[in-house]
C-alpha positions as CSV (number, residue, x, y, z in Angstrom):
1,M,0.0,0.0,0.0
2,K,2.8,2.4,1.0
3,T,4.5,1.6,-2.3
4,R,1.4,2.6,-4.2
5,V,1.1,5.9,-2.4
6,R,4.8,6.6,-3.1
7,I,4.3,5.9,-6.8
8,L,1.2,8.1,-6.9
9,V,3.1,11.0,-5.3
10,L,6.0,10.6,-7.7
11,L,3.5,10.6,-10.7
12,L,1.9,13.8,-9.4
13,L,5.3,15.4,-9.0
14,A,6.3,14.4,-12.5
15,I,3.1,15.8,-13.9
16,A,3.6,19.1,-12.1
17,L,7.2,19.2,-13.3
18,L,6.2,18.6,-16.9
19,A,3.5,21.3,-16.6
20,S,6.1,23.8,-15.3
21,C,8.3,23.1,-18.3
22,G,5.5,23.8,-20.7
23,P,5.5,26.9,-22.9
24,Q,5.4,30.2,-20.9
25,E,3.9,33.4,-22.0
26,V,6.7,35.8,-22.7
27,Q,6.2,39.5,-21.8
28,K,6.6,41.6,-24.8
29,P,9.0,44.6,-24.4
30,P,7.1,47.8,-23.8
31,D,6.2,50.0,-26.8
32,E,8.3,53.2,-26.7
33,V,6.1,56.3,-27.1
34,T,7.2,59.9,-27.4
35,V,4.9,62.8,-26.5
36,Q,5.6,66.4,-27.3
37,L,4.1,68.7,-24.6
38,K,2.7,72.1,-25.6
39,W,4.9,74.0,-23.1
40,V,7.6,73.5,-20.5
41,H,7.2,71.0,-17.7
42,Q,4.6,72.3,-15.2
43,A,1.3,71.3,-13.6
44,Q,-0.5,72.0,-16.9
45,F,0.5,68.4,-17.8
46,A,0.1,66.8,-14.4
47,G,-2.1,64.1,-15.7
48,F,0.6,62.8,-18.0
49,Y,3.1,62.8,-15.1
50,A,0.6,60.9,-13.0
51,A,0.1,58.3,-15.7
52,D,3.9,57.9,-15.8
53,K,4.7,57.9,-12.0
54,K,1.7,55.9,-10.9
55,G,2.6,53.1,-13.4
56,F,-0.5,53.6,-15.6
57,Y,1.6,53.6,-18.8
58,A,3.5,50.6,-17.6
59,E,0.3,48.7,-17.0
60,E,-0.5,49.3,-20.7
61,N,3.1,48.1,-21.6
62,L,4.2,51.5,-22.6
63,D,7.5,53.3,-22.1
64,V,6.5,56.9,-22.5
65,T,8.9,59.9,-22.9
66,L,7.4,63.3,-22.2
67,N,9.3,66.1,-24.1
68,P,8.9,69.6,-22.8
69,G,7.9,72.4,-25.2
70,G,8.7,76.1,-25.3
71,V,9.0,79.0,-27.7
72,H,11.6,77.1,-29.7
73,I,8.9,74.5,-30.7
74,P,6.0,76.3,-32.3
75,P,2.8,74.4,-33.2
76,D,3.7,73.9,-36.8
77,K,6.9,72.2,-35.9
78,M,5.1,70.0,-33.3
79,V,2.7,68.8,-36.0
80,A,5.5,68.3,-38.6
81,D,7.5,66.2,-36.1
82,L,4.3,64.2,-35.3
83,V,3.5,63.5,-38.9
84,G,7.1,62.8,-39.7
85,G,7.3,60.1,-37.0
86,E,9.7,61.8,-34.7
87,T,7.0,61.9,-32.0
88,D,3.9,59.8,-31.5
89,F,1.5,62.2,-29.8
90,A,1.5,66.0,-29.2
91,I,-0.5,68.6,-27.3
92,V,-1.7,71.6,-29.4
93,G,-4.7,74.0,-29.5
94,G,-7.7,72.8,-31.4
95,D,-7.6,75.8,-33.7
96,Q,-3.9,75.0,-34.4
97,L,-4.9,71.5,-35.4
98,L,-7.5,72.8,-37.8
99,T,-5.0,75.2,-39.3
100,A,-2.6,72.3,-39.8
101,R,-5.3,70.1,-41.4
102,S,-6.1,72.9,-43.8
103,Q,-2.4,72.8,-44.9
104,G,-2.6,69.1,-45.6
105,E,-1.0,67.7,-42.4
106,P,-2.6,64.3,-41.5
107,A,-2.9,64.9,-37.8
108,V,-6.0,63.8,-35.8
109,A,-7.4,64.8,-32.4
110,I,-8.2,61.9,-30.1
111,A,-9.1,63.8,-26.9
112,V,-9.2,67.3,-25.3
113,V,-7.7,68.0,-21.9
114,F,-8.9,71.6,-21.4
115,Q,-12.7,71.5,-22.0
116,R,-12.8,75.3,-21.3
117,N,-10.3,77.6,-22.9
118,P,-8.0,79.3,-20.3
119,Y,-7.6,82.6,-22.2
120,V,-9.1,85.7,-20.5
121,Y,-9.1,89.4,-20.6
122,I,-7.7,90.9,-17.4
123,S,-8.1,94.5,-16.2
124,L,-7.6,96.3,-12.9
125,K,-10.6,96.3,-10.6
126,D,-11.0,100.1,-10.6
127,S,-10.8,100.3,-14.4
128,G,-14.5,99.8,-15.0
129,I,-13.7,97.1,-17.6
130,E,-15.9,94.3,-16.6
131,R,-17.2,93.0,-20.0
132,P,-15.9,93.0,-23.6
133,Q,-18.0,96.0,-24.6
134,D,-16.0,98.0,-22.0
135,L,-12.9,97.6,-24.1
136,V,-14.1,100.0,-26.8
137,G,-11.8,103.0,-26.9
138,K,-9.2,101.2,-24.7
139,K,-5.7,100.0,-25.2
140,I,-5.1,96.3,-24.9
141,M,-2.5,93.6,-25.5
142,V,-3.6,90.4,-27.2
143,A,-1.5,87.2,-27.0
144,P,-0.8,85.8,-30.5
145,D,-2.5,82.5,-29.6
146,A,-5.6,84.4,-28.4
147,E,-5.9,86.6,-31.5
148,I,-8.5,84.3,-33.2
149,Q,-10.7,84.3,-30.1
150,H,-10.4,88.1,-29.7
151,Q,-11.4,88.8,-33.3
152,A,-14.2,86.2,-33.1
153,L,-15.6,87.8,-30.0
154,L,-15.5,91.3,-31.5
155,R,-17.3,90.0,-34.6
156,K,-20.0,88.3,-32.4
157,L,-20.6,91.4,-30.4
158,G,-20.6,93.7,-33.4
159,I,-17.5,95.7,-32.2
160,A,-15.3,97.1,-35.0
161,P,-11.7,95.9,-34.6
162,D,-10.4,99.5,-34.9
163,A,-12.6,100.6,-32.0
164,I,-10.0,99.1,-29.7
165,E,-6.3,100.1,-29.8
166,Q,-4.1,97.0,-29.9
167,I,-0.6,97.4,-28.4
168,P,2.2,94.9,-29.3
169,Y,2.1,92.0,-26.9
170,E,4.4,91.5,-24.0
171,R,4.3,88.6,-21.5
172,D,4.7,91.0,-18.6
173,V,2.4,92.4,-15.9
174,T,4.1,95.9,-15.9
175,P,2.1,97.5,-18.8
176,L,-1.2,96.8,-17.1
177,V,-0.4,97.7,-13.5
178,T,1.4,100.9,-14.5
179,G,-1.5,102.1,-16.7
180,Q,0.2,101.8,-20.1
181,I,-2.6,99.6,-21.2
182,D,-6.2,99.0,-20.0
183,A,-6.5,95.3,-20.5
184,H,-4.4,92.2,-21.3
185,T,-5.2,88.7,-22.6
186,V,-3.5,86.0,-20.6
187,Y,-3.6,82.3,-20.1
188,R,-5.4,82.2,-16.7
189,T,-3.4,79.2,-15.6
190,G,-0.1,80.7,-16.7
191,T,0.7,84.4,-16.8
192,G,-2.6,85.0,-15.0
193,L,-1.0,83.5,-11.9
194,T,1.7,86.1,-12.2
195,F,-0.9,88.8,-12.1
196,D,-2.4,87.3,-9.0
197,E,1.0,87.7,-7.3
198,T,1.0,91.5,-7.9
199,G,-1.5,92.1,-5.1
200,Y,-3.8,94.2,-7.3
201,E,-7.5,93.6,-7.4
202,L,-8.4,92.3,-10.9
203,N,-11.3,91.6,-13.2
204,W,-11.3,88.5,-15.3
205,I,-13.4,88.3,-18.5
206,W,-13.6,84.8,-19.9
207,V,-14.0,84.6,-23.7
208,D,-15.6,81.3,-23.2
209,D,-18.5,82.9,-21.3
210,Y,-19.5,84.7,-24.5
211,G,-20.0,81.6,-26.6
212,I,-16.6,81.5,-28.2
213,H,-15.5,78.0,-27.5
214,L,-12.0,76.9,-28.7
215,Y,-10.5,73.7,-27.3
216,A,-7.2,74.4,-25.7
217,D,-4.8,71.4,-24.9
218,T,-5.8,68.8,-27.4
219,I,-4.1,65.4,-27.7
220,I,-3.3,64.6,-31.3
221,T,-1.6,61.8,-33.2
222,S,-1.0,61.0,-36.8
223,E,-3.4,59.3,-39.2
224,G,-0.5,56.8,-39.9
225,L,-0.3,55.7,-36.3
226,I,-4.1,55.3,-36.0
227,Q,-4.1,53.1,-39.1
228,Q,-1.0,51.1,-38.3
229,N,-1.4,50.6,-34.5
230,P,-4.8,51.6,-33.2
231,D,-4.2,49.4,-30.1
232,L,-1.3,51.5,-29.0
233,V,-3.3,54.7,-29.4
234,E,-6.1,53.2,-27.3
235,R,-3.7,52.0,-24.6
236,F,-1.9,55.4,-24.5
237,L,-5.2,57.3,-24.2
238,R,-6.6,55.0,-21.6
239,A,-3.5,55.4,-19.4
240,T,-3.4,59.2,-19.9
241,L,-7.0,59.7,-19.0
242,K,-6.5,57.5,-15.9
243,G,-3.6,59.8,-15.1
244,W,-5.7,62.9,-15.4
245,R,-8.4,61.4,-13.2
246,Y,-5.8,60.6,-10.6
247,A,-4.3,64.1,-10.8
248,I,-7.7,65.8,-10.4
249,E,-8.5,63.5,-7.4
250,N,-5.1,63.9,-5.8
251,P,-3.9,67.5,-6.7
252,A,-1.2,67.7,-4.0
253,E,0.4,64.4,-5.1
254,A,0.1,65.6,-8.7
255,V,2.1,68.7,-7.8
256,D,4.8,66.4,-6.2
257,M,5.0,64.4,-9.5
258,T,5.3,67.7,-11.5
259,L,8.2,68.8,-9.3
260,Q,10.0,65.5,-10.1
261,H,10.0,66.5,-13.7
262,D,11.4,69.9,-12.9
263,P,12.7,70.5,-9.4
264,T,13.3,74.2,-10.2
265,L,9.5,74.9,-10.2
266,T,8.0,76.6,-7.1
267,R,5.5,74.5,-5.2
268,D,3.1,77.4,-4.5
269,R,2.8,78.3,-8.2
270,Q,2.2,74.7,-9.2
271,V,-0.4,74.3,-6.5
272,R,-2.3,77.4,-7.7
273,M,-2.0,76.2,-11.3
274,M,-3.6,72.9,-10.4
275,E,-6.4,74.7,-8.4
276,T,-7.1,77.1,-11.3
277,Q,-7.1,74.5,-14.1
278,M,-9.1,71.7,-12.5
279,P,-12.5,73.3,-13.3
280,L,-11.4,73.8,-16.9
281,I,-10.4,70.1,-17.3
282,H,-13.2,68.4,-15.3
283,T,-16.2,70.7,-15.9
284,G,-18.7,68.2,-14.6
285,Q,-20.4,68.2,-18.0
286,D,-18.5,65.4,-19.7
287,Q,-16.0,62.7,-19.1
288,I,-12.4,64.0,-18.9
289,G,-11.0,64.2,-22.4
290,W,-14.4,64.1,-24.1
291,M,-15.0,66.1,-27.3
292,R,-18.2,67.6,-28.7
293,A,-19.1,67.9,-32.4
294,E,-20.7,71.3,-31.9
295,V,-17.5,72.8,-30.5
296,W,-15.4,71.4,-33.3
297,Q,-17.9,72.8,-35.8
298,G,-17.9,76.2,-34.1
299,M,-14.1,76.4,-34.1
300,H,-14.0,75.4,-37.8
301,D,-16.6,78.1,-38.7
302,I,-14.6,80.8,-36.8
303,L,-11.4,80.0,-38.6
304,L,-13.2,79.8,-41.9
305,E,-14.9,83.2,-41.3
306,H,-11.5,84.8,-40.6
307,G,-9.9,83.4,-43.7
308,L,-7.6,81.0,-41.8
309,L,-8.9,78.0,-43.7
310,D,-8.7,77.9,-47.5
311,E,-11.8,75.8,-47.7
312,P,-14.2,73.9,-45.5
313,L,-12.7,70.8,-43.8
314,D,-14.2,67.4,-43.3
315,L,-14.3,67.3,-39.5
316,D,-14.6,63.5,-39.5
317,E,-11.0,63.6,-40.6
318,V,-10.0,66.2,-38.0
319,Y,-11.0,64.4,-34.9
320,T,-12.1,60.9,-33.9
321,M,-14.3,59.7,-31.0
322,E,-13.2,56.1,-31.6
323,F,-10.7,55.8,-28.8
324,L,-12.7,57.9,-26.2
325,Q,-15.7,55.6,-26.8
326,K,-13.5,52.5,-26.3
327,V,-12.0,53.9,-23.1
328,Y,-15.3,55.0,-21.7
329,G,-17.4,52.1,-23.1
330,G,-19.5,54.4,-25.2
331,E,-20.5,56.6,-22.3
332,E,-20.8,60.3,-22.7
């Protein structure tokens, strides 16, 4: 009897040993992905940092490099690098993508981070400038990237462009606080924070409040990558949106991760940037990253009216909801 038991045990051990020697699933090396950010490292891109540092990219078997931007990398170069295969994804303004498409660049939007555009007019509290109509007869500075919105707003309100004196733009608080100009357009989450630090009481006029909706930070990729490797696009977007949800839910930790990318940044500024941008990213209206057809159509029509598009574009080629719908399971 004991002999039979010993034989049975040996057989079971042999079976287990043979099973362990069977074919094993080999982990594929991670796909290397390069992302060109719209600007320098800062909390503006905290969701990407969270996706990296919390291992969300690794979970999707991605090895992601986040390249900082700056004045030396204008939007047209970002798109050219993307289409040329030097990068896989990039962050640009929705209007910049439309302009690139009109020039034949096969770039496509797959999600939008900033649902609400951060550009605002800023004036001193005692200036009496509290709405766009109050700008008539005043001196203002308009950031180059905000020019389209500015002109579209004037057109919508029936204000002649020459009714407002436009002064060459400077990324500086001095002209406004010293009275050289009456109003300034700024990125609320960027230079706007510098104005907060002046101690002056300020008015903020949001272009978005007047029905001029231009998507800001838009995640784009190339038509080629979508056609050749849609699975990679889906995995990247899923991890990125997971990173943004984590950053919104854990803003203090998101700032910590931002500082890891650039230790020279000041914590206070990055904390205030996170606080200011969160309502622009997670508006409560849609899922993070979601895109609306009417906003794309509105942007398209604004650019067309201002002669920035040679001819109407097929918006089905400009942006795709395919990957957002896969990530969110078709939910809006």
